[in-house]
N, C-alpha and C positions, 0 to 999 in steps of 0.2 A: 424689172429683171426681164433673163432671156430665156428662151426656148427653142423648142425641137420639135419639125416634124421629124418619129421612125414608123414603122413597119414594127408590133404586135412582138414580146418580145416571152419565150416562157417565162412564166414567173410572174407575170403581170399582169394575169384575173386577180388578186387580190387588189392592188388598188384601182383595179378596173368597179369588181362590185363592188367597193367606200365609196368613188368618184359617184360610179351607176348611179347607187341609192342620194345618195348627197341631191343630187340632181332630181331626179323626179324627188324629193319629196320639197326641195325647196320651188315646184314647183306653183301655182298660184293655183288656189284654193278658188277660182272666176270660173279653170277649166273644170275641175274633175272636184272629184267629189276626198276628201282623207280617209277614207275609207279604200275610195279604189289608187290616188295612191304609197296606199300601206301595201295591199294587198302586192304590186308592180312591185314596189322597194323591197318587198319581205323576206318573195325569194331567189333573189337573186346570190352566188354563188362563183369558188374564185377556177374554178373548173368550166364554167358555163362561156369563156368566151373563148372561139376561136377562130378562124379563119374558113368562109363558106368557102369551098368547088368556085371556083370562079371570079373569086371574091378577093378586099385588100382590104384593110385588116388596119386604118391609119393613128398616129395615138402620136399627141400634142407633150408633151413632158418639160419640164421646167427640171429639178429638183424633183420634185413625181411629178406623177401624173396627173393634166391639168385639166384636160378635154383629150375623147375620139371618136372615132367616126369607123362603121363601120358598111361599106359599100359592095354588091355581088352587082350583079348582070346594067350594070350600064343607070345604079339604081340606087342611092341613102336610105340605110337599114333602118340609120340609127344617126344621131353625132346627140355627144353630152359632155361638156365643158362645167368643171366644177362651181358648181358660184361663185367658186371668191375669187371667180374669175371673168364671172361676166362681164363686160362692160372694155376690157384691156387687151381687143385685136387679136384675140384666137383666133 
C-alpha cells in the first residue's frame, strides 16, 4: 500500500490519539511495566496534538494515519508507528 508524508491537519487528533495509544500498548513489557504503559496511553486526547512553536509535525498516511513524528528545535520529540505497520518501511 502506498503512503504519503504530510503535515498535521485540523481534525487529525482523533486518529493520532488512537495510533499513539496502540503504539504505546504494543511496547514489549521488557522495557516498561503494564501499569506504566496503561498510564501513558490512558490520558491521550484528540485536542492534545498540535505543532509546538518552532516545531514541525509530520504524519505518514495511507488511507488512515499510520505514523507520526513531532519535532522541535532540531530534536525529535516523539515518533510513533501503528503496530500493524511495523517492518513495512515507514
